[in-house]
C-alpha positions in Angstrom: 84.1 -20.3 134.1 81.8 -21.9 136.6 78.9 -20.1 135.0 79.8 -21.6 131.7 80.1 -25.1 133.2 76.7 -24.8 134.9 75.1 -23.5 131.7 76.6 -26.5 129.8 75.4 -29.1 132.4 72.0 -27.5 132.4 71.8 -27.7 128.6 73.1 -31.3 128.8 70.3 -32.4 131.2 67.7 -30.5 129.1 68.7 -32.3 126.0 68.9 -35.7 127.7 65.4 -35.1 129.2 64.0 -34.1 125.8 65.4 -37.2 124.2 64.1 -39.4 127.0 60.7 -38.0 126.8 60.7 -38.4 123.0 61.7 -42.0 123.2 59.2 -42.7 125.9 56.4 -41.2 123.8 57.6 -43.2 120.8 57.4 -46.5 122.7 53.9 -45.7 124.0 52.7 -44.7 120.5 54.1 -47.8 118.9 52.5 -50.0 121.6 49.1 -48.2 121.2 49.3 -48.6 117.4 50.2 -52.3 117.7 47.2 -52.9 120.0 44.9 -51.1 117.6 46.1 -53.1 114.6 45.7 -56.4 116.5 42.2 -55.5 117.7 40.8 -54.2 114.3 42.9 -56.4 111.9 43.5 -59.7 113.6 45.7 -62.3 112.0 43.9 -65.0 110.1 44.9 -68.5 110.9 47.1 -70.0 108.3 45.6 -73.0 106.6 47.4 -76.2 107.3 48.8 -77.0 103.8 50.9 -80.0 103.6 53.4 -80.4 100.8 53.0 -83.8 99.1 56.0 -86.0 99.4 56.8 -87.6 96.1 58.4 -91.0 96.5 60.0 -91.9 93.2 61.1 -95.5 93.4 62.1 -95.3 89.8 65.1 -93.2 90.5 67.8 -93.7 87.8 70.5 -95.9 89.1 73.1 -94.0 87.0 72.2 -90.8 88.8 72.8 -92.4 92.2 76.1 -93.8 91.0 77.2 -90.4 89.7 76.3 -88.6 93.0 78.0 -91.3 95.0 81.2 -91.0 92.8 81.2 -87.2 93.2 80.9 -87.5 96.9 83.7 -90.0 97.1 86.0 -87.9 94.9 85.2 -84.8 97.0 85.9 -86.5 100.3 89.2 -88.0 99.0 90.5 -84.6 97.8 89.4 -82.6 100.9 
């Protein structure tokens, strides 16, 4: 029975070691790839595009009244 337990523990440590080595290599490869991509394909600066703000002073007063009435009705029922 002790031989079976020792074999199981040995197999467990071997499996955990292989997984640990694989994950370590994966992290290293991802970091190397990230550095290579940043070196050879740098990000281009984004152009400062501003969205024009439309100020419509000719807003229909009936729309404002309808929205106000809808808000008032919603607040009174909830």
